Backbone as XML, in Angstrom:
<?xml version="1.0"?>
<chain id="A" units="angstrom">
  <residue number="1" name="UNK">
    <atom name="N" x="-25.760" y="5.249" z="-2.022"/>
    <atom name="CA" x="-24.579" y="6.098" z="-1.961"/>
    <atom name="C" x="-23.735" y="5.689" z="-0.761"/>
  </residue>
  <residue number="2" name="UNK">
    <atom name="N" x="-22.482" y="5.338" z="-1.020"/>
    <atom name="CA" x="-21.574" y="4.952" z="0.052"/>
    <atom name="C" x="-20.932" y="6.207" z="0.610"/>
  </residue>
  <residue number="3" name="UNK">
    <atom name="N" x="-21.078" y="6.424" z="1.876"/>
    <atom name="CA" x="-20.592" y="7.652" z="2.498"/>
    <atom name="C" x="-19.356" y="7.372" z="3.330"/>
  </residue>
  <residue number="4" name="UNK">
    <atom name="N" x="-18.303" y="8.126" z="3.073"/>
    <atom name="CA" x="-17.089" y="8.041" z="3.877"/>
    <atom name="C" x="-17.062" y="9.192" z="4.859"/>
  </residue>
  <residue number="5" name="UNK">
    <atom name="N" x="-16.509" y="8.937" z="6.027"/>
    <atom name="CA" x="-16.408" y="9.965" z="7.053"/>
    <atom name="C" x="-14.935" y="10.192" z="7.356"/>
  </residue>
  <residue number="6" name="UNK">
    <atom name="N" x="-14.468" y="11.404" z="7.129"/>
    <atom name="CA" x="-13.095" y="11.789" z="7.445"/>
    <atom name="C" x="-13.106" y="12.676" z="8.673"/>
  </residue>
  <residue number="7" name="UNK">
    <atom name="N" x="-12.039" y="12.626" z="9.423"/>
    <atom name="CA" x="-11.918" y="13.483" z="10.593"/>
    <atom name="C" x="-10.449" y="13.739" z="10.889"/>
  </residue>
  <residue number="8" name="UNK">
    <atom name="N" x="-10.206" y="14.703" z="11.757"/>
    <atom name="CA" x="-8.856" y="14.954" z="12.232"/>
    <atom name="C" x="-8.142" y="16.132" z="11.620"/>
  </residue>
  <residue number="9" name="UNK">
    <atom name="N" x="-8.779" y="16.821" z="10.698"/>
    <atom name="CA" x="-8.126" y="17.975" z="10.091"/>
    <atom name="C" x="-8.143" y="19.174" z="11.027"/>
  </residue>
  <residue number="10" name="UNK">
    <atom name="N" x="-7.708" y="20.296" z="10.493"/>
    <atom name="CA" x="-7.708" y="21.514" z="11.284"/>
    <atom name="C" x="-6.475" y="22.346" z="11.035"/>
  </residue>
  <residue number="11" name="UNK">
    <atom name="N" x="-6.128" y="23.115" z="12.042"/>
    <atom name="CA" x="-5.021" y="24.064" z="11.941"/>
    <atom name="C" x="-3.804" y="23.553" z="12.694"/>
  </residue>
  <residue number="12" name="UNK">
    <atom name="N" x="-2.646" y="23.656" z="12.069"/>
    <atom name="CA" x="-1.388" y="23.279" z="12.714"/>
    <atom name="C" x="-0.314" y="24.266" z="12.300"/>
  </residue>
  <residue number="13" name="UNK">
    <atom name="N" x="0.706" y="24.379" z="13.089"/>
    <atom name="CA" x="1.846" y="25.209" z="12.729"/>
    <atom name="C" x="2.905" y="24.327" z="12.068"/>
  </residue>
  <residue number="14" name="UNK">
    <atom name="N" x="3.774" y="24.940" z="11.307"/>
    <atom name="CA" x="4.839" y="24.172" z="10.665"/>
    <atom name="C" x="5.627" y="23.406" z="11.718"/>
  </residue>
  <residue number="15" name="UNK">
    <atom name="N" x="5.920" y="22.175" z="11.384"/>
    <atom name="CA" x="6.645" y="21.309" z="12.294"/>
    <atom name="C" x="5.767" y="20.474" z="13.192"/>
  </residue>
  <residue number="16" name="UNK">
    <atom name="N" x="4.504" y="20.823" z="13.283"/>
    <atom name="CA" x="3.580" y="20.063" z="14.120"/>
    <atom name="C" x="3.009" y="18.870" z="13.372"/>
  </residue>
  <residue number="17" name="UNK">
    <atom name="N" x="2.181" y="18.096" z="14.073"/>
    <atom name="CA" x="1.620" y="16.875" z="13.512"/>
    <atom name="C" x="0.097" y="16.885" z="13.579"/>
  </residue>
  <residue number="18" name="UNK">
    <atom name="N" x="-0.505" y="16.203" z="12.635"/>
    <atom name="CA" x="-1.943" y="15.945" z="12.636"/>
    <atom name="C" x="-2.155" y="14.518" z="12.157"/>
  </residue>
  <residue number="19" name="UNK">
    <atom name="N" x="-3.245" y="13.916" z="12.595"/>
    <atom name="CA" x="-3.622" y="12.588" z="12.110"/>
    <atom name="C" x="-5.041" y="12.637" z="11.548"/>
  </residue>
  <residue number="20" name="UNK">
    <atom name="N" x="-5.169" y="12.263" z="10.295"/>
    <atom name="CA" x="-6.467" y="12.170" z="9.654"/>
    <atom name="C" x="-6.989" y="10.738" z="9.772"/>
  </residue>
  <residue number="21" name="UNK">
    <atom name="N" x="-8.293" y="10.611" z="9.866"/>
    <atom name="CA" x="-8.925" y="9.294" z="9.937"/>
    <atom name="C" x="-10.034" y="9.196" z="8.903"/>
  </residue>
  <residue number="22" name="UNK">
    <atom name="N" x="-10.255" y="7.980" z="8.447"/>
    <atom name="CA" x="-11.321" y="7.714" z="7.478"/>
    <atom name="C" x="-11.937" y="6.380" z="7.841"/>
  </residue>
  <residue number="23" name="UNK">
    <atom name="N" x="-13.240" y="6.342" z="7.985"/>
    <atom name="CA" x="-13.938" y="5.128" z="8.385"/>
    <atom name="C" x="-14.666" y="4.540" z="7.186"/>
  </residue>
  <residue number="24" name="UNK">
    <atom name="N" x="-14.370" y="3.282" z="6.921"/>
    <atom name="CA" x="-15.051" y="2.596" z="5.829"/>
    <atom name="C" x="-16.460" y="2.197" z="6.263"/>
  </residue>
  <residue number="25" name="UNK">
    <atom name="N" x="-17.397" y="2.258" z="5.345"/>
    <atom name="CA" x="-18.755" y="1.834" z="5.686"/>
    <atom name="C" x="-18.787" y="0.357" z="6.066"/>
  </residue>
  <residue number="26" name="UNK">
    <atom name="N" x="-19.694" y="0.006" z="6.943"/>
    <atom name="CA" x="-19.841" y="-1.388" z="7.326"/>
    <atom name="C" x="-20.151" y="-2.230" z="6.095"/>
  </residue>
  <residue number="27" name="UNK">
    <atom name="N" x="-19.430" y="-3.325" z="5.945"/>
    <atom name="CA" x="-19.658" y="-4.202" z="4.804"/>
    <atom name="C" x="-18.770" y="-3.914" z="3.612"/>
  </residue>
  <residue number="28" name="UNK">
    <atom name="N" x="-17.993" y="-2.868" z="3.668"/>
    <atom name="CA" x="-17.098" y="-2.512" z="2.575"/>
    <atom name="C" x="-15.803" y="-3.288" z="2.714"/>
  </residue>
  <residue number="29" name="UNK">
    <atom name="N" x="-15.417" y="-4.019" z="1.681"/>
    <atom name="CA" x="-14.148" y="-4.724" z="1.656"/>
    <atom name="C" x="-13.165" y="-3.889" z="0.848"/>
  </residue>
  <residue number="30" name="UNK">
    <atom name="N" x="-12.116" y="-3.455" z="1.527"/>
    <atom name="CA" x="-11.189" y="-2.508" z="0.911"/>
    <atom name="C" x="-10.044" y="-3.247" z="0.232"/>
  </residue>
  <residue number="31" name="UNK">
    <atom name="N" x="-9.866" y="-3.019" z="-1.055"/>
    <atom name="CA" x="-8.692" y="-3.513" z="-1.778"/>
    <atom name="C" x="-7.542" y="-2.511" z="-1.676"/>
  </residue>
  <residue number="32" name="UNK">
    <atom name="N" x="-7.890" y="-1.242" z="-1.798"/>
    <atom name="CA" x="-6.874" y="-0.189" z="-1.706"/>
    <atom name="C" x="-7.499" y="1.044" z="-1.092"/>
  </residue>
  <residue number="33" name="UNK">
    <atom name="N" x="-6.758" y="1.657" z="-0.220"/>
    <atom name="CA" x="-7.184" y="2.898" z="0.399"/>
    <atom name="C" x="-6.163" y="3.975" z="0.045"/>
  </residue>
  <residue number="34" name="UNK">
    <atom name="N" x="-6.653" y="5.161" z="-0.222"/>
    <atom name="CA" x="-5.731" y="6.236" z="-0.563"/>
    <atom name="C" x="-6.114" y="7.549" z="0.082"/>
  </residue>
  <residue number="35" name="UNK">
    <atom name="N" x="-5.110" y="8.357" z="0.319"/>
    <atom name="CA" x="-5.313" y="9.746" z="0.719"/>
    <atom name="C" x="-4.836" y="10.645" z="-0.423"/>
  </residue>
  <residue number="36" name="UNK">
    <atom name="N" x="-5.652" y="11.597" z="-0.776"/>
    <atom name="CA" x="-5.350" y="12.556" z="-1.826"/>
    <atom name="C" x="-5.522" y="13.953" z="-1.248"/>
  </residue>
  <residue number="37" name="UNK">
    <atom name="N" x="-5.013" y="14.940" z="-1.955"/>
    <atom name="CA" x="-5.215" y="16.308" z="-1.488"/>
    <atom name="C" x="-5.331" y="17.252" z="-2.660"/>
  </residue>
  <residue number="38" name="UNK">
    <atom name="N" x="-6.098" y="18.287" z="-2.435"/>
    <atom name="CA" x="-6.264" y="19.368" z="-3.404"/>
    <atom name="C" x="-5.684" y="20.615" z="-2.772"/>
  </residue>
  <residue number="39" name="UNK">
    <atom name="N" x="-4.563" y="21.047" z="-3.293"/>
    <atom name="CA" x="-3.860" y="22.191" z="-2.720"/>
    <atom name="C" x="-4.338" y="23.515" z="-3.310"/>
  </residue>
  <residue number="40" name="UNK">
    <atom name="N" x="-4.842" y="23.475" z="-4.523"/>
    <atom name="CA" x="-5.301" y="24.689" z="-5.197"/>
    <atom name="C" x="-6.808" y="24.577" z="-5.381"/>
  </residue>
  <residue number="41" name="UNK">
    <atom name="N" x="-7.577" y="25.557" z="-4.936"/>
    <atom name="CA" x="-9.030" y="25.503" z="-5.139"/>
    <atom name="C" x="-9.382" y="25.269" z="-6.599"/>
  </residue>
  <residue number="42" name="UNK">
    <atom name="N" x="-10.191" y="24.274" z="-6.837"/>
    <atom name="CA" x="-10.571" y="23.946" z="-8.198"/>
    <atom name="C" x="-9.564" y="23.115" z="-8.953"/>
  </residue>
  <residue number="43" name="UNK">
    <atom name="N" x="-8.425" y="22.825" z="-8.307"/>
    <atom name="CA" x="-7.388" y="22.050" z="-8.970"/>
    <atom name="C" x="-7.619" y="20.558" z="-8.833"/>
  </residue>
  <residue number="44" name="UNK">
    <atom name="N" x="-6.639" y="19.803" z="-9.264"/>
    <atom name="CA" x="-6.751" y="18.354" z="-9.233"/>
    <atom name="C" x="-6.524" y="17.827" z="-7.809"/>
  </residue>
  <residue number="45" name="UNK">
    <atom name="N" x="-7.054" y="16.649" z="-7.580"/>
    <atom name="CA" x="-6.716" y="15.938" z="-6.351"/>
    <atom name="C" x="-5.463" y="15.113" z="-6.627"/>
  </residue>
  <residue number="46" name="UNK">
    <atom name="N" x="-4.437" y="15.372" z="-5.881"/>
    <atom name="CA" x="-3.155" y="14.698" z="-6.088"/>
    <atom name="C" x="-2.972" y="13.600" z="-5.063"/>
  </residue>
  <residue number="47" name="UNK">
    <atom name="N" x="-2.354" y="12.532" z="-5.488"/>
    <atom name="CA" x="-2.094" y="11.409" z="-4.613"/>
    <atom name="C" x="-1.120" y="11.800" z="-3.505"/>
  </residue>
  <residue number="48" name="UNK">
    <atom name="N" x="-1.432" y="11.375" z="-2.284"/>
    <atom name="CA" x="-0.512" y="11.550" z="-1.168"/>
    <atom name="C" x="0.074" y="10.194" z="-0.771"/>
  </residue>
  <residue number="49" name="UNK">
    <atom name="N" x="-0.822" y="9.218" z="-0.543"/>
    <atom name="CA" x="-0.360" y="7.900" z="-0.110"/>
    <atom name="C" x="-1.441" y="6.864" z="-0.383"/>
  </residue>
  <residue number="50" name="UNK">
    <atom name="N" x="-1.008" y="5.625" z="-0.603"/>
    <atom name="CA" x="-1.944" y="4.523" z="-0.762"/>
    <atom name="C" x="-1.516" y="3.342" z="0.090"/>
  </residue>
  <residue number="51" name="UNK">
    <atom name="N" x="-2.505" y="2.533" z="0.438"/>
    <atom name="CA" x="-2.274" y="1.323" z="1.230"/>
    <atom name="C" x="-3.159" y="0.229" z="0.649"/>
  </residue>
  <residue number="52" name="UNK">
    <atom name="N" x="-2.553" y="-0.875" z="0.245"/>
    <atom name="CA" x="-3.339" y="-1.958" z="-0.326"/>
    <atom name="C" x="-3.697" y="-2.991" z="0.740"/>
  </residue>
  <residue number="53" name="UNK">
    <atom name="N" x="-4.580" y="-3.905" z="0.366"/>
    <atom name="CA" x="-5.055" y="-4.898" z="1.322"/>
    <atom name="C" x="-3.935" y="-5.816" z="1.808"/>
  </residue>
  <residue number="54" name="UNK">
    <atom name="N" x="-2.890" y="-5.978" z="0.995"/>
    <atom name="CA" x="-1.779" y="-6.834" z="1.416"/>
    <atom name="C" x="-0.723" y="-6.059" z="2.189"/>
  </residue>
  <residue number="55" name="UNK">
    <atom name="N" x="-0.999" y="-4.782" z="2.464"/>
    <atom name="CA" x="-0.096" y="-3.995" z="3.283"/>
    <atom name="C" x="0.925" y="-3.170" z="2.536"/>
  </residue>
  <residue number="56" name="UNK">
    <atom name="N" x="0.902" y="-3.196" z="1.230"/>
    <atom name="CA" x="1.845" y="-2.392" z="0.451"/>
    <atom name="C" x="1.475" y="-0.915" z="0.547"/>
  </residue>
  <residue number="57" name="UNK">
    <atom name="N" x="2.499" y="-0.088" z="0.705"/>
    <atom name="CA" x="2.269" y="1.356" z="0.818"/>
    <atom name="C" x="3.044" y="2.089" z="-0.265"/>
  </residue>
  <residue number="58" name="UNK">
    <atom name="N" x="2.528" y="3.262" z="-0.585"/>
    <atom name="CA" x="3.159" y="4.109" z="-1.587"/>
    <atom name="C" x="2.938" y="5.557" z="-1.170"/>
  </residue>
  <residue number="59" name="UNK">
    <atom name="N" x="3.977" y="6.371" z="-1.312"/>
    <atom name="CA" x="3.893" y="7.781" z="-0.929"/>
    <atom name="C" x="4.395" y="8.667" z="-2.066"/>
  </residue>
  <residue number="60" name="UNK">
    <atom name="N" x="3.821" y="9.833" z="-2.179"/>
    <atom name="CA" x="4.402" y="10.832" z="-3.051"/>
    <atom name="C" x="5.723" y="11.268" z="-2.414"/>
  </residue>
  <residue number="61" name="UNK">
    <atom name="N" x="6.701" y="11.582" z="-3.243"/>
    <atom name="CA" x="8.048" y="11.867" z="-2.732"/>
    <atom name="C" x="8.066" y="12.972" z="-1.680"/>
  </residue>
  <residue number="62" name="UNK">
    <atom name="N" x="7.215" y="13.971" z="-1.849"/>
    <atom name="CA" x="7.268" y="15.138" z="-0.968"/>
    <atom name="C" x="6.861" y="14.836" z="0.475"/>
  </residue>
  <residue number="63" name="UNK">
    <atom name="N" x="6.224" y="13.689" z="0.711"/>
    <atom name="CA" x="5.781" y="13.374" z="2.080"/>
    <atom name="C" x="6.489" y="12.153" z="2.656"/>
  </residue>
  <residue number="64" name="UNK">
    <atom name="N" x="7.323" y="11.506" z="1.851"/>
    <atom name="CA" x="8.042" y="10.329" z="2.369"/>
    <atom name="C" x="8.830" y="10.703" z="3.613"/>
  </residue>
  <residue number="65" name="UNK">
    <atom name="N" x="8.861" y="9.819" z="4.571"/>
    <atom name="CA" x="9.587" y="9.977" z="5.844"/>
    <atom name="C" x="8.900" y="10.950" z="6.798"/>
  </residue>
  <residue number="66" name="UNK">
    <atom name="N" x="7.788" y="11.576" z="6.365"/>
    <atom name="CA" x="7.037" y="12.461" z="7.272"/>
    <atom name="C" x="5.613" y="11.987" z="7.491"/>
  </residue>
  <residue number="67" name="UNK">
    <atom name="N" x="5.005" y="11.407" z="6.477"/>
    <atom name="CA" x="3.620" y="10.946" z="6.563"/>
    <atom name="C" x="3.603" y="9.419" z="6.636"/>
  </residue>
  <residue number="68" name="UNK">
    <atom name="N" x="2.628" y="8.895" z="7.360"/>
    <atom name="CA" x="2.455" y="7.446" z="7.464"/>
    <atom name="C" x="0.996" y="7.093" z="7.280"/>
  </residue>
  <residue number="69" name="UNK">
    <atom name="N" x="0.729" y="6.200" z="6.339"/>
    <atom name="CA" x="-0.623" y="5.691" z="6.123"/>
    <atom name="C" x="-0.734" y="4.354" z="6.845"/>
  </residue>
  <residue number="70" name="UNK">
    <atom name="N" x="-1.859" y="4.142" z="7.506"/>
    <atom name="CA" x="-2.020" y="2.900" z="8.263"/>
    <atom name="C" x="-3.503" y="2.582" z="8.408"/>
  </residue>
  <residue number="71" name="UNK">
    <atom name="N" x="-3.781" y="1.460" z="9.060"/>
    <atom name="CA" x="-5.165" y="1.044" z="9.278"/>
    <atom name="C" x="-5.248" y="0.330" z="10.616"/>
  </residue>
  <residue number="72" name="UNK">
    <atom name="N" x="-6.465" y="0.192" z="11.114"/>
    <atom name="CA" x="-6.629" y="-0.576" z="12.343"/>
    <atom name="C" x="-6.721" y="-2.058" z="12.001"/>
  </residue>
  <residue number="73" name="UNK">
    <atom name="N" x="-6.710" y="-2.893" z="13.040"/>
    <atom name="CA" x="-6.679" y="-4.334" z="12.795"/>
    <atom name="C" x="-7.935" y="-4.839" z="12.091"/>
  </residue>
  <residue number="74" name="UNK">
    <atom name="N" x="-9.022" y="-4.167" z="12.321"/>
    <atom name="CA" x="-10.273" y="-4.581" z="11.686"/>
    <atom name="C" x="-10.360" y="-4.125" z="10.245"/>
  </residue>
  <residue number="75" name="UNK">
    <atom name="N" x="-9.406" y="-3.300" z="9.825"/>
    <atom name="CA" x="-9.353" y="-2.776" z="8.454"/>
    <atom name="C" x="-10.607" y="-1.980" z="8.120"/>
  </residue>
  <residue number="76" name="UNK">
    <atom name="N" x="-11.118" y="-1.284" z="9.134"/>
    <atom name="CA" x="-12.277" y="-0.440" z="8.891"/>
    <atom name="C" x="-11.969" y="1.034" z="9.043"/>
  </residue>
  <residue number="77" name="UNK">
    <atom name="N" x="-10.884" y="1.345" z="9.717"/>
    <atom name="CA" x="-10.489" y="2.741" z="9.901"/>
    <atom name="C" x="-9.074" y="2.914" z="9.380"/>
  </residue>
  <residue number="78" name="UNK">
    <atom name="N" x="-8.895" y="3.972" z="8.595"/>
    <atom name="CA" x="-7.616" y="4.239" z="7.951"/>
    <atom name="C" x="-7.103" y="5.597" z="8.412"/>
  </residue>
  <residue number="79" name="UNK">
    <atom name="N" x="-5.803" y="5.707" z="8.517"/>
    <atom name="CA" x="-5.211" y="6.892" z="9.084"/>
    <atom name="C" x="-4.136" y="7.477" z="8.162"/>
  </residue>
  <residue number="80" name="UNK">
    <atom name="N" x="-3.925" y="8.761" z="8.320"/>
    <atom name="CA" x="-2.764" y="9.410" z="7.715"/>
    <atom name="C" x="-2.131" y="10.253" z="8.812"/>
  </residue>
  <residue number="81" name="UNK">
    <atom name="N" x="-1.011" y="9.790" z="9.310"/>
    <atom name="CA" x="-0.268" y="10.538" z="10.298"/>
    <atom name="C" x="0.666" y="11.475" z="9.555"/>
  </residue>
  <residue number="82" name="UNK">
    <atom name="N" x="0.544" y="12.757" z="9.836"/>
    <atom name="CA" x="1.335" y="13.768" z="9.139"/>
    <atom name="C" x="2.238" y="14.452" z="10.149"/>
  </residue>
  <residue number="83" name="UNK">
    <atom name="N" x="3.520" y="14.134" z="10.081"/>
    <atom name="CA" x="4.504" y="14.739" z="10.976"/>
    <atom name="C" x="5.271" y="15.850" z="10.262"/>
  </residue>
  <residue number="84" name="UNK">
    <atom name="N" x="5.846" y="16.728" z="11.063"/>
    <atom name="CA" x="6.686" y="17.802" z="10.511"/>
    <atom name="C" x="5.981" y="18.498" z="9.349"/>
  </residue>
  <residue number="85" name="UNK">
    <atom name="N" x="4.780" y="18.967" z="9.621"/>
    <atom name="CA" x="3.990" y="19.598" z="8.565"/>
    <atom name="C" x="4.685" y="20.841" z="8.030"/>
  </residue>
  <residue number="86" name="UNK">
    <atom name="N" x="4.544" y="21.024" z="6.739"/>
    <atom name="CA" x="5.084" y="22.194" z="6.060"/>
    <atom name="C" x="3.939" y="23.007" z="5.479"/>
  </residue>
  <residue number="87" name="UNK">
    <atom name="N" x="4.235" y="24.230" z="5.109"/>
    <atom name="CA" x="3.189" y="25.119" z="4.600"/>
    <atom name="C" x="2.479" y="24.517" z="3.390"/>
  </residue>
  <residue number="88" name="UNK">
    <atom name="N" x="3.234" y="23.807" z="2.553"/>
    <atom name="CA" x="2.611" y="23.223" z="1.349"/>
    <atom name="C" x="1.682" y="22.061" z="1.688"/>
  </residue>
  <residue number="89" name="UNK">
    <atom name="N" x="1.645" y="21.679" z="2.956"/>
    <atom name="CA" x="0.703" y="20.664" z="3.392"/>
    <atom name="C" x="-0.717" y="21.179" z="3.526"/>
  </residue>
  <residue number="90" name="UNK">
    <atom name="N" x="-0.885" y="22.487" z="3.436"/>
    <atom name="CA" x="-2.231" y="23.066" z="3.485"/>
    <atom name="C" x="-3.009" y="22.630" z="2.267"/>
  </residue>
  <residue number="91" name="UNK">
    <atom name="N" x="-4.136" y="21.979" z="2.508"/>
    <atom name="CA" x="-4.929" y="21.444" z="1.404"/>
    <atom name="C" x="-6.216" y="20.872" z="1.969"/>
  </residue>
  <residue number="92" name="UNK">
    <atom name="N" x="-7.092" y="20.517" z="1.064"/>
    <atom name="CA" x="-8.233" y="19.680" z="1.445"/>
    <atom name="C" x="-7.818" y="18.244" z="1.173"/>
  </residue>
  <residue number="93" name="UNK">
    <atom name="N" x="-7.906" y="17.407" z="2.186"/>
    <atom name="CA" x="-7.492" y="16.011" z="2.081"/>
    <atom name="C" x="-8.725" y="15.129" z="1.910"/>
  </residue>
  <residue number="94" name="UNK">
    <atom name="N" x="-8.595" y="14.177" z="1.003"/>
    <atom name="CA" x="-9.700" y="13.287" z="0.667"/>
    <atom name="C" x="-9.295" y="11.834" z="0.898"/>
  </residue>
  <residue number="95" name="UNK">
    <atom name="N" x="-10.216" y="11.095" z="1.435"/>
    <atom name="CA" x="-10.084" y="9.650" z="1.590"/>
    <atom name="C" x="-10.711" y="8.972" z="0.372"/>
  </residue>
  <residue number="96" name="UNK">
    <atom name="N" x="-10.054" y="7.961" z="-0.146"/>
    <atom name="CA" x="-10.574" y="7.195" z="-1.275"/>
    <atom name="C" x="-10.499" y="5.709" z="-0.946"/>
  </residue>
  <residue number="97" name="UNK">
    <atom name="N" x="-11.592" y="5.018" z="-1.165"/>
    <atom name="CA" x="-11.622" y="3.565" z="-0.976"/>
    <atom name="C" x="-11.989" y="2.900" z="-2.289"/>
  </residue>
  <residue number="98" name="UNK">
    <atom name="N" x="-11.265" y="1.846" z="-2.586"/>
    <atom name="CA" x="-11.509" y="1.062" z="-3.804"/>
    <atom name="C" x="-11.624" y="-0.395" z="-3.363"/>
  </residue>
  <residue number="99" name="UNK">
    <atom name="N" x="-12.779" y="-0.995" z="-3.631"/>
    <atom name="CA" x="-12.949" y="-2.381" z="-3.208"/>
    <atom name="C" x="-14.285" y="-2.926" z="-3.609"/>
  </residue>
  <residue number="100" name="UNK">
    <atom name="N" x="-14.967" y="-3.564" z="-2.653"/>
    <atom name="CA" x="-16.221" y="-4.253" z="-2.936"/>
    <atom name="C" x="-17.256" y="-3.881" z="-1.897"/>
  </residue>
  <residue number="101" name="UNK">
    <atom name="N" x="-18.457" y="-3.638" z="-2.382"/>
    <atom name="CA" x="-19.542" y="-3.280" z="-1.483"/>
    <atom name="C" x="-20.858" y="-3.661" z="-2.121"/>
  </residue>
  <residue number="102" name="UNK">
    <atom name="N" x="-21.718" y="-4.269" z="-1.336"/>
    <atom name="CA" x="-23.037" y="-4.622" z="-1.841"/>
    <atom name="C" x="-23.011" y="-5.632" z="-2.965"/>
  </residue>
  <residue number="103" name="UNK">
    <atom name="N" x="-21.984" y="-6.468" z="-2.990"/>
    <atom name="CA" x="-21.914" y="-7.509" z="-3.999"/>
    <atom name="C" x="-21.227" y="-7.116" z="-5.287"/>
  </residue>
  <residue number="104" name="UNK">
    <atom name="N" x="-20.720" y="-5.906" z="-5.354"/>
    <atom name="CA" x="-20.069" y="-5.485" z="-6.576"/>
    <atom name="C" x="-18.893" y="-4.569" z="-6.311"/>
  </residue>
  <residue number="105" name="UNK">
    <atom name="N" x="-18.096" y="-4.272" z="-7.334"/>
    <atom name="CA" x="-16.971" y="-3.359" z="-7.152"/>
    <atom name="C" x="-17.463" y="-1.959" z="-6.816"/>
  </residue>
  <residue number="106" name="UNK">
    <atom name="N" x="-16.674" y="-1.278" z="-6.024"/>
    <atom name="CA" x="-17.083" y="0.046" z="-5.573"/>
    <atom name="C" x="-15.862" y="0.908" z="-5.308"/>
  </residue>
  <residue number="107" name="UNK">
    <atom name="N" x="-15.904" y="2.119" z="-5.774"/>
    <atom name="CA" x="-14.899" y="3.116" z="-5.429"/>
    <atom name="C" x="-15.641" y="4.345" z="-4.924"/>
  </residue>
  <residue number="108" name="UNK">
    <atom name="N" x="-15.170" y="4.905" z="-3.842"/>
    <atom name="CA" x="-15.863" y="6.041" z="-3.280"/>
    <atom name="C" x="-14.895" y="7.012" z="-2.637"/>
  </residue>
  <residue number="109" name="UNK">
    <atom name="N" x="-15.334" y="8.246" z="-2.502"/>
    <atom name="CA" x="-14.534" y="9.326" z="-1.946"/>
    <atom name="C" x="-15.221" y="9.935" z="-0.736"/>
  </residue>
  <residue number="110" name="UNK">
    <atom name="N" x="-14.422" y="10.470" z="0.165"/>
    <atom name="CA" x="-14.960" y="11.291" z="1.220"/>
    <atom name="C" x="-15.199" y="12.699" z="0.724"/>
  </residue>
  <residue number="111" name="UNK">
    <atom name="N" x="-15.833" y="13.490" z="1.555"/>
    <atom name="CA" x="-16.145" y="14.870" z="1.159"/>
    <atom name="C" x="-14.930" y="15.780" z="1.242"/>
  </residue>
  <residue number="112" name="UNK">
    <atom name="N" x="-13.919" y="15.335" z="1.954"/>
    <atom name="CA" x="-12.722" y="16.157" z="2.114"/>
    <atom name="C" x="-12.690" y="16.851" z="3.457"/>
  </residue>
  <residue number="113" name="UNK">
    <atom name="N" x="-11.488" y="17.066" z="3.941"/>
    <atom name="CA" x="-11.311" y="17.738" z="5.221"/>
    <atom name="C" x="-10.143" y="18.710" z="5.109"/>
  </residue>
  <residue number="114" name="UNK">
    <atom name="N" x="-10.330" y="19.883" z="5.644"/>
    <atom name="CA" x="-9.346" y="20.948" z="5.497"/>
    <atom name="C" x="-8.192" y="20.783" z="6.488"/>
  </residue>
  <residue number="115" name="UNK">
    <atom name="N" x="-6.996" y="20.926" z="5.977"/>
    <atom name="CA" x="-5.785" y="21.022" z="6.802"/>
    <atom name="C" x="-5.105" y="22.336" z="6.438"/>
  </residue>
  <residue number="116" name="UNK">
    <atom name="N" x="-4.852" y="23.146" z="7.437"/>
    <atom name="CA" x="-4.184" y="24.426" z="7.228"/>
    <atom name="C" x="-2.929" y="24.476" z="8.071"/>
  </residue>
  <residue number="117" name="UNK">
    <atom name="N" x="-1.805" y="24.708" z="7.424"/>
    <atom name="CA" x="-0.517" y="24.765" z="8.114"/>
    <atom name="C" x="-0.015" y="26.197" z="8.057"/>
  </residue>
  <residue number="118" name="UNK">
    <atom name="N" x="0.203" y="26.775" z="9.217"/>
    <atom name="CA" x="0.669" y="28.162" z="9.282"/>
    <atom name="C" x="2.099" y="28.207" z="9.810"/>
  </residue>
  <residue number="119" name="UNK">
    <atom name="N" x="2.813" y="29.221" z="9.387"/>
    <atom name="CA" x="4.210" y="29.356" z="9.823"/>
    <atom name="C" x="4.312" y="30.282" z="11.018"/>
  </residue>
</chain>
């Protein structure tokens, strides 16, 4: 079982910033990394942003110009910088990695981390 570790969530007020982090397991080669969120308990996980190995990024319209997905130079830690948070940013955020591990293709998810935005 490939385990992802997310960190950086918590409580913020509207207009404030938070940065989420996700660490890829040692030996995992990432083709694409994504951040998703579940805003409604029991609902779907919706795409927030993706980052591919060649550096291409994609954002859902509602977070463009406020959120930034990035990675460190070693491509082992991935970030989601969330600026100017809004109330609808309250959700459980999930890290997703799609790539190669242990000699074969692998896709895995983190357990999720809570972000709560209060006004």
